[in-house]
C-alpha positions as CSV (number, residue, x, y, z in Angstrom):
1,X,0.0,0.0,0.0
2,X,1.4,3.3,-1.1
3,X,1.5,6.1,1.5
4,X,1.3,9.8,1.0
5,X,4.1,12.0,2.3
6,X,1.7,13.3,4.9
7,X,1.1,9.7,6.2
8,X,4.8,9.0,6.2
9,X,5.5,12.2,8.2
10,X,2.7,11.3,10.7
11,X,4.1,7.7,11.1
12,X,7.6,9.1,11.6
13,X,6.4,11.5,14.2
14,X,4.5,8.8,16.0
15,X,7.5,6.5,15.9
16,X,9.7,9.2,17.3
17,X,7.2,9.9,20.1
18,X,6.9,6.2,21.0
19,X,10.7,5.8,20.9
20,X,11.1,8.8,23.2
21,X,8.6,7.3,25.7
22,X,10.4,4.0,25.6
23,X,13.8,5.6,26.2
24,X,12.4,7.7,29.1
25,X,10.8,4.6,30.7
26,X,13.9,2.5,30.2
27,X,16.3,5.2,31.6
28,X,13.9,5.8,34.6
29,X,13.8,2.0,35.3
30,X,17.6,1.8,35.2
31,X,18.0,4.8,37.4
32,X,15.5,3.5,39.9
33,X,17.3,0.1,40.1
34,X,20.6,1.9,40.5
35,X,19.3,4.1,43.3
36,X,17.7,1.2,45.1
37,X,20.9,-0.8,44.8
38,X,19.2,-3.5,42.8
39,X,16.5,-6.0,43.9
40,X,17.5,-8.1,46.9
């Protein structure tokens, strides 16, 4: 299925937003574990 440039731009923006959220959650998770000294 061919996509219009507008759809491609919207998909790219959505992808960037999702990637940003994933990075923020991942970093927050790592920081929380580091601050708690890991799970014991």
